C-alpha positions as CSV (number, residue, x, y, z in Angstrom):
1,M,72.0,-69.9,3.7
2,T,69.0,-71.8,2.3
3,F,66.5,-71.0,-0.2
4,H,62.9,-69.9,0.0
5,A,61.7,-73.7,0.0
6,G,64.1,-74.3,3.0
7,L,66.4,-76.2,0.5
8,D,70.0,-75.9,1.4
9,V,71.6,-74.5,-2.0
10,A,74.9,-73.3,-0.7
11,G,77.3,-74.2,-2.9
12,R,74.9,-76.3,-5.2
13,R,74.1,-76.0,-8.3
14,V,70.6,-75.3,-9.7
15,V,69.2,-75.0,-13.4
16,C,67.2,-72.2,-14.3
17,A,64.9,-72.7,-17.8
18,D,63.2,-69.4,-17.4
19,G,65.0,-66.6,-19.1
20,R,62.0,-64.1,-18.1
21,A,62.1,-61.2,-16.0
22,D,59.6,-63.1,-13.5
23,A,62.5,-65.4,-12.5
24,L,64.4,-62.6,-11.4
25,P,63.3,-62.9,-7.6
26,A,63.9,-66.6,-7.9
27,L,67.5,-65.9,-9.2
28,S,68.3,-63.1,-6.9
29,A,67.2,-65.3,-3.9
30,L,69.7,-68.3,-5.2
31,L,72.1,-66.2,-5.4
32,A,71.8,-64.6,-2.1
33,A,72.2,-68.3,-0.8
34,G,75.4,-69.0,-2.3
35,A,74.0,-71.5,-5.0
36,N,75.6,-71.9,-8.4
37,V,72.8,-71.2,-11.1
38,D,72.7,-71.5,-14.4
39,V,70.2,-70.5,-16.6
40,V,69.2,-72.6,-19.8
41,A,66.9,-70.5,-21.8
42,P,67.2,-69.1,-25.7
43,T,66.6,-65.8,-24.9
44,A,67.5,-63.8,-21.5
45,A,65.7,-60.3,-19.9
46,T,68.5,-57.8,-19.7
47,S,68.8,-58.1,-15.9
48,I,69.5,-61.9,-16.2
49,R,72.4,-61.1,-18.9
50,D,74.0,-58.4,-17.1
51,L,74.1,-60.8,-13.7
52,A,76.0,-63.0,-16.5
53,D,78.2,-60.9,-17.6
54,R,79.2,-60.1,-14.3
55,G,80.1,-63.5,-13.5
56,L,77.5,-64.1,-11.3
57,L,75.6,-66.9,-12.7
58,R,76.0,-68.8,-16.4
59,H,73.4,-68.3,-18.8
60,L,73.5,-71.0,-22.0
61,A,71.6,-69.3,-25.0
62,R,69.6,-72.3,-26.1
63,Q,67.1,-75.2,-25.0
64,L,67.2,-76.7,-22.5
65,K,68.6,-80.3,-22.5
66,A,67.8,-83.8,-20.3
67,D,71.4,-83.6,-19.2
68,D,71.8,-80.1,-18.5
69,L,69.6,-81.5,-15.5
70,D,72.4,-83.6,-14.3
71,H,74.2,-82.9,-10.5
72,A,71.2,-80.3,-10.6
73,A,69.9,-79.4,-7.0
74,I,66.7,-77.8,-7.7
75,V,65.1,-76.6,-11.0
76,V,63.6,-73.2,-11.7
77,C,61.1,-72.7,-14.6
78,G,58.2,-71.3,-15.7
79,E,54.3,-73.1,-15.0
80,Q,53.6,-73.5,-18.3
81,Q,56.9,-75.3,-19.0
82,E,55.5,-78.9,-18.7
83,N,58.5,-80.6,-20.7
84,V,61.0,-79.4,-18.0
85,R,59.2,-80.1,-15.1
86,R,58.6,-83.7,-16.5
87,L,61.9,-84.3,-17.0
88,A,63.4,-82.8,-13.3
89,A,60.0,-85.3,-12.0
90,E,62.1,-88.0,-13.4
91,R,65.5,-87.4,-11.7
92,G,63.4,-86.7,-8.7
93,L,64.5,-83.1,-8.7
94,A,62.5,-80.6,-6.4
95,V,61.3,-77.6,-8.8
96,S,60.7,-74.0,-8.3
97,L,58.0,-72.2,-10.4
98,T,58.2,-68.6,-11.7
99,P,54.8,-67.1,-12.2
100,H,53.0,-66.5,-15.4
101,A,51.5,-63.3,-14.9
102,N,47.9,-62.7,-16.1
103,P,46.7,-59.0,-14.5
104,T,43.5,-57.6,-14.7
105,K,42.2,-53.9,-13.9
106,R,42.4,-53.0,-10.5
107,P,39.3,-54.9,-8.2
108,D,38.8,-51.7,-6.1
109,G,37.8,-49.6,-9.6
110,R,40.2,-47.1,-8.8
111,T,42.0,-45.0,-11.6
112,G,45.3,-46.9,-12.3
113,R,48.3,-44.6,-11.0
114,V,51.9,-44.6,-10.8
115,I,54.5,-44.9,-7.5
116,L,58.2,-44.2,-8.3
117,V,59.9,-46.6,-5.4
118,G,63.1,-45.9,-4.6
119,G,64.4,-49.3,-3.8
120,G,68.1,-48.9,-1.7
121,P,71.3,-50.3,-3.2
122,G,70.4,-53.7,-3.9
123,D,69.9,-55.8,-0.3
124,P,66.1,-56.0,-0.3
125,G,66.6,-55.6,3.8
126,L,67.1,-51.9,2.6
127,L,63.7,-51.3,1.0
128,T,61.6,-49.1,3.0
129,V,58.5,-50.6,4.5
130,A,56.4,-47.8,2.1
131,G,58.2,-49.5,-0.9
132,L,57.6,-52.7,-0.1
133,A,53.7,-52.0,0.8
134,A,53.7,-50.6,-2.6
135,L,55.2,-53.6,-4.3
136,S,53.0,-56.5,-2.5
137,E,49.8,-54.3,-4.0
138,A,51.3,-53.7,-7.8
139,D,49.5,-55.2,-10.9
140,V,52.7,-54.4,-12.8
141,V,56.1,-53.9,-11.6
142,V,59.1,-52.2,-13.7
143,V,62.0,-53.2,-12.6
144,D,65.9,-52.5,-13.6
145,R,68.7,-54.1,-12.9
146,L,70.2,-52.3,-9.7
147,A,66.8,-52.5,-8.1
148,P,66.8,-55.1,-5.1
149,L,65.3,-57.8,-7.4
150,A,65.0,-61.0,-4.5
151,A,62.2,-58.0,-3.1
152,V,60.1,-58.6,-6.4
153,R,59.1,-62.4,-4.9
154,H,56.6,-60.5,-2.6
155,A,54.6,-59.1,-5.4
156,R,51.5,-60.4,-6.3
157,P,51.7,-63.9,-8.1
158,D,49.8,-62.2,-10.8
159,A,51.5,-58.9,-11.4
160,E,53.3,-58.5,-14.5
161,I,57.0,-57.9,-14.1
162,I,58.7,-55.9,-16.8
163,D,62.6,-55.4,-17.0
164,V,63.9,-52.4,-18.4
165,A,67.4,-52.6,-17.0
166,K,70.4,-50.3,-18.9
167,I,73.7,-52.0,-18.9
168,P,76.3,-49.5,-19.1
169,R,77.3,-49.5,-23.1
170,G,75.3,-52.3,-23.4
171,A,71.4,-53.3,-23.8
172,Y,69.3,-51.2,-22.8
173,T,65.5,-49.3,-22.9
174,P,65.3,-46.1,-24.2
175,Q,64.2,-43.5,-21.2
176,E,61.6,-42.5,-23.6
177,Q,59.8,-46.0,-23.8
178,I,59.9,-46.6,-20.3
179,N,58.2,-43.6,-19.9
180,D,55.6,-45.0,-22.4
181,L,55.4,-48.1,-20.8
182,L,54.3,-46.5,-17.4
183,I,51.7,-44.4,-18.8
184,E,50.1,-47.5,-20.9
185,H,49.7,-49.5,-17.8
186,A,48.6,-46.6,-15.9
187,R,45.7,-45.8,-18.5
188,A,44.5,-49.2,-18.2
189,G,43.7,-48.6,-14.8
190,K,46.5,-50.6,-13.1
191,L,48.7,-49.6,-10.4
192,V,52.2,-49.5,-11.7
193,V,55.3,-49.7,-9.5
194,R,59.1,-48.3,-10.8
195,L,61.4,-50.0,-9.0
196,K,64.8,-48.9,-8.8
197,G,68.1,-49.0,-7.1
198,G,68.7,-46.1,-4.7
199,D,66.6,-43.2,-4.5
200,N,64.6,-42.3,-7.9
201,F,66.0,-38.8,-7.5
202,V,69.4,-38.8,-7.5
203,F,70.7,-39.8,-10.6
204,G,67.8,-42.4,-11.3
205,R,65.8,-40.6,-13.7
206,G,62.8,-40.0,-11.2
207,G,62.2,-36.6,-12.3
208,E,62.1,-37.4,-16.1
209,E,59.5,-40.2,-15.3
210,W,57.2,-38.1,-13.0
211,Q,57.3,-35.5,-15.7
212,A,56.2,-37.9,-18.0
213,C,53.4,-39.1,-16.6
214,A,52.3,-35.8,-15.4
215,A,52.3,-34.4,-18.9
216,A,49.8,-37.3,-19.8
217,G,47.3,-37.0,-16.7
218,V,48.5,-39.8,-14.8
219,E,49.0,-40.0,-10.9
220,V,52.2,-40.3,-9.6
221,Q,53.3,-41.0,-6.3
222,V,56.6,-41.3,-5.0
223,I,58.4,-43.3,-2.1
224,P,62.0,-42.4,-1.6
225,G,64.9,-44.8,-1.5
226,V,68.3,-45.1,0.4
227,T,70.8,-43.6,-1.6
228,S,73.3,-45.6,-2.8
229,A,75.6,-42.5,-2.5
230,V,75.2,-42.9,1.0
231,A,74.6,-46.4,1.7
232,G,77.2,-47.5,-0.3
233,P,80.0,-45.7,1.4
234,S,78.4,-46.7,4.9
235,L,78.1,-50.1,4.2
236,A,82.3,-50.2,3.1
237,G,82.7,-48.2,6.9
238,I,83.6,-45.5,5.4
239,P,81.2,-42.1,7.2
240,L,81.0,-39.6,4.5
241,T,81.3,-36.8,7.5
242,H,83.8,-36.6,10.3
243,R,83.8,-34.1,12.8
244,S,87.5,-33.8,12.7
245,L,87.7,-34.5,9.3
246,T,84.9,-33.2,6.9
247,Q,82.0,-30.8,7.5
248,G,80.2,-31.9,4.3
249,F,80.3,-34.3,1.1
250,T,79.5,-33.9,-2.7
251,V,78.1,-36.3,-4.7
252,V,78.7,-36.3,-8.6
253,S,78.0,-38.2,-11.8
254,G,81.1,-39.8,-13.4
255,H,79.5,-41.2,-16.4
256,V,81.4,-38.9,-19.0
257,P,84.9,-38.1,-18.5
258,P,85.8,-34.5,-17.8
259,G,86.5,-32.3,-21.2
260,D,83.6,-34.5,-22.7
261,P,81.3,-32.2,-24.1
262,A,78.2,-33.8,-22.6
263,S,79.9,-33.3,-18.7
264,T,78.6,-30.3,-17.1
265,L,80.9,-30.1,-14.1
266,D,83.5,-27.9,-13.2
267,W,86.0,-30.7,-12.2
268,H,88.5,-28.5,-10.8
269,A,86.0,-26.4,-8.6
270,V,85.2,-29.8,-7.1
271,A,88.5,-30.4,-6.6
272,R,88.6,-27.5,-4.2
273,T,85.3,-27.6,-2.2
274,N,87.4,-29.4,0.7
275,T,84.7,-31.7,1.0
276,T,84.4,-35.8,0.8
277,L,83.6,-36.5,-2.9
278,V,81.5,-39.2,-4.0
279,I,81.8,-40.2,-7.2
280,M,79.1,-42.5,-9.1
281,M,78.8,-44.2,-12.1
282,G,82.6,-43.5,-12.8
283,V,84.0,-46.9,-13.1
284,S,84.8,-45.8,-16.9
285,A,86.3,-42.7,-16.6
286,L,88.0,-42.6,-13.4
287,P,91.3,-42.3,-14.6
288,E,90.5,-38.9,-16.7
289,I,88.2,-37.6,-13.2
290,C,91.2,-38.8,-10.8
291,A,93.4,-36.5,-13.3
292,A,91.3,-33.6,-13.3
293,L,91.2,-33.2,-9.3
294,Q,94.8,-33.1,-8.9
295,E,95.0,-30.8,-11.6
296,G,92.4,-28.9,-10.0
297,G,94.7,-29.2,-7.0
298,L,93.6,-32.2,-4.6
299,D,96.4,-33.5,-3.2
300,P,97.4,-37.0,-4.9
301,D,97.8,-38.5,-1.5
302,T,94.2,-38.2,-0.8
303,A,92.9,-41.7,0.4
304,A,90.4,-43.1,-2.3
305,A,88.2,-46.6,-2.2
306,T,85.8,-47.8,-4.8
307,V,82.8,-50.0,-3.8
308,A,82.0,-52.3,-6.2
309,S,77.8,-53.9,-5.6
310,A,77.4,-52.4,-2.6
311,G,74.7,-54.0,-0.3
312,L,75.0,-57.4,-2.7
313,P,76.3,-60.6,-1.9
314,D,79.4,-59.9,-4.0
315,Q,80.3,-56.6,-2.6
316,R,84.0,-55.4,-3.3
317,I,86.2,-52.9,-2.1
318,V,89.5,-51.2,-3.3
319,R,91.4,-48.9,-1.4
320,G,94.1,-46.6,-2.6
321,T,94.7,-42.7,-3.0
322,L,93.4,-40.2,-5.7
323,A,97.0,-41.1,-7.4
324,T,96.2,-44.7,-7.6
325,I,92.8,-45.6,-7.4
326,S,92.0,-45.8,-10.8
327,R,94.7,-48.2,-11.5
328,D,94.1,-50.4,-8.2
329,V,90.3,-50.7,-9.6
330,A,91.4,-51.9,-12.9
331,H,93.8,-54.5,-11.8
332,A,91.1,-55.4,-9.3
333,G,88.7,-55.9,-12.6
334,L,85.8,-54.2,-10.5
335,R,83.0,-53.1,-12.8
336,P,79.7,-51.1,-12.4
337,P,78.1,-50.8,-9.9
338,A,80.2,-49.2,-8.3
339,I,81.0,-45.6,-6.3
340,T,84.0,-44.2,-5.6
341,V,85.0,-42.0,-2.4
342,V,87.7,-39.5,-2.3
343,G,88.7,-37.7,0.9
344,A,90.3,-38.5,4.3
345,V,87.3,-40.3,5.4
346,A,88.3,-42.9,2.5
347,G,90.8,-44.0,4.7
348,F,88.7,-45.6,7.5
349,R,88.6,-48.9,8.0
350,P,85.7,-50.7,10.4
351,G,87.4,-52.3,13.4
352,P,87.3,-51.7,17.1
353,D,89.1,-48.2,16.8
354,A,87.0,-46.8,14.2
355,G,83.4,-47.1,15.4
356,P,80.8,-49.8,15.4
357,A,81.2,-52.5,12.4
358,L,79.2,-52.2,9.7
359,T,77.8,-54.6,7.2
360,R,79.4,-56.1,4.3
361,A,82.5,-54.4,5.2
362,G,85.6,-55.9,3.0
C-alpha cells in the first residue's frame, strides 16, 4: 500500500513530530499503509497515546532530535514546525504537513449547528456518504479514538480537530465537557461534526449529546452509522442470524460485570433468550459475564468468538466456547475495542461452504 502522497511506506519508518489531534488523519493513513510510525512530541492527543498503548505506533514524549530522523522515509510535522522541516530538508526527506487550523465563522451566515455522525467500526470505507459530506463541510470536528480517523483527512484544511477520546480505565474527556464543546462552537456560528465510531445511538452517548444541545437551543442533525455490534461480527465472517440456527440477536453492554451495583442487566434472563448474544465493551468483565451466562443455563459448550479492532488493519479474532473464551482472549492478549459473540453462529468460519467470503476475516 502507499501513503496519500504516493510514497510507498510499507515496512518503512516514518517520524511524526506533531502530537496534536490534527495529525490523526495522517497517522491513520500511514498505519493503514503499513508504515512503522514514531511520534516524537512532548505531548500527544489522547487518541495518539491510545494507538501507542495498543502497540500500533511508538510515542517518544520529548522534543525531536536530529538523529531521530535517521533511517526515516518521510517526516510528518505541522506547518509552523520550521525547525523540523529544516532538519528534514538537510537529509533530503519528504515532508507531509499537518494542517494548522484557524477556523472562522461560516461564510454563508448560517446559524451554528451540530451534526452527530456515526462513523462505522473504524474502516473509513464504512463511513456513509452523508457522513463524509458532513465531515467535508465542518468547521469543527470533535472526534474520539474509535472513529474512522483516516476519514478526517477529508475535512477542510482550516477545520479545527478536537480529540475527546476515552481510553478504558485511562485518560478521558468527561461527557459534560464534550457537551459543552459542541454547544460552545455551535453558538459561535460554526458547523460542528461530532464523529464517533459505530452508531451514535448504540452505546455511543449520542442521545446525551442530542439532549444537551437541544436544551441549549442548538440545532442538531443525526446521521446514523454502521453499528459495530453488527459490522464487527460480519467482518469476522460471523452472521448474527441464520435461518436454521437462530431467529434473533441480543446486544448488551459488558462495561460493568454482573453483580456490580451499576449493572442493570439480568444476565440469567439474557442467557435464556435463545438468541445470538453480542457483548460490547466486555473484555475486562468477560470472565464474570461468561460465568453468569452459564449460571443462567447457557450451555458451556456454546460457540463463542471475540473480535478485536474490527474493520481496522490490526483486526484479530479468537474463537472458543462460552467456557473457554475469556481464558482464550486473555491468553491471546486481546484488548479493547472488542466484541464477543456467543451462539451457534460464532462457530462459522468464512470459506466455500460458509457463504461468501467477508473482508478482513481472520
